[in-house]
N, C-alpha and C positions, 0 to 999 in steps of 0.2 A: 539122525544126528549129523550135523555138519562136520566136515573135517576140521581139525585144529589148524590155526594159522601158523605158518612157519616163522621161526624166530629169525631166520636169515633168508628171506625170499630172494629168488634169482632175479635176473634182469627183466625177464618177460613178466613175471608176477608183479614186480614193482610198477612197470609200465601200465599193466592192466588195472592195477589198483587206482591209478590216476585217471584212466580213461575207460569207463564202463562200456562204451560203444565198441571199443576194440575187443574187450573181453567177450561181448556178445557174438561178434564175428568169429573170434577164435573158437569159442565153444561150438558154434554151428559147424565150422569146418572140421573140428575134431570129432563131432558126433557122426558126421557123414563118413569120415575115414575109419573110425572104429566100429562102424556098423557093417563092414564088409566081411565076407566069409573068411578071408585070409586072416584078418585080425582076430576073429572069433576063435579060429583054430589055434592061433598063436597063444591067446590067453588061456585056452583050455589046456594046452600042453604045459604051460607054466603052472596052472592050478593043480594038474595031476602031479607034477614034480614036487610042489609045495606040500601036498597031502602026503606023498610018499616019505618026505623028509620030516613030517610032523610039524611043519611051520605054518600050516594053513590056519588063518583066523587068529594068530597070536601077535600080529604086528611085526615090528622089527625089520630086518633086511629083506631085500628083494632077491629073486634069482635072476642072474644076469647071463646072457649068452656070450661065451667067449668066441674068438675068431675060429677056434677049432670045433665049436659046436657044443662044448660042455656047458653045464649049468653050474655056476658058482654063486655064493652069497655076495651081495654088494649093497652099499647104502642106497636108500631110496633116491635121495637127491642126485648123487653122482650117476646113478643108473639112468635117470631121466635125461641127463644132459649128454650122454654118450652119443657120439656121431658114428 
């Protein structure tokens, strides 16, 4: 099942909706980046924490790394945009 479209897409999503070639390049770049061992370990750490908090598989908020290293709940959209 495909993910639902956002009611308020961000700037990048709007640009890629207009330009499929740009989306293709973006997805290829992301696939290569997220296939690294460091990214897999990072995702595994978050998945363990979500399971421990009973959030896994229920949707809702993401876990977000603070500057001090703690994990707190944060909205999905704002967590993706954090620099």
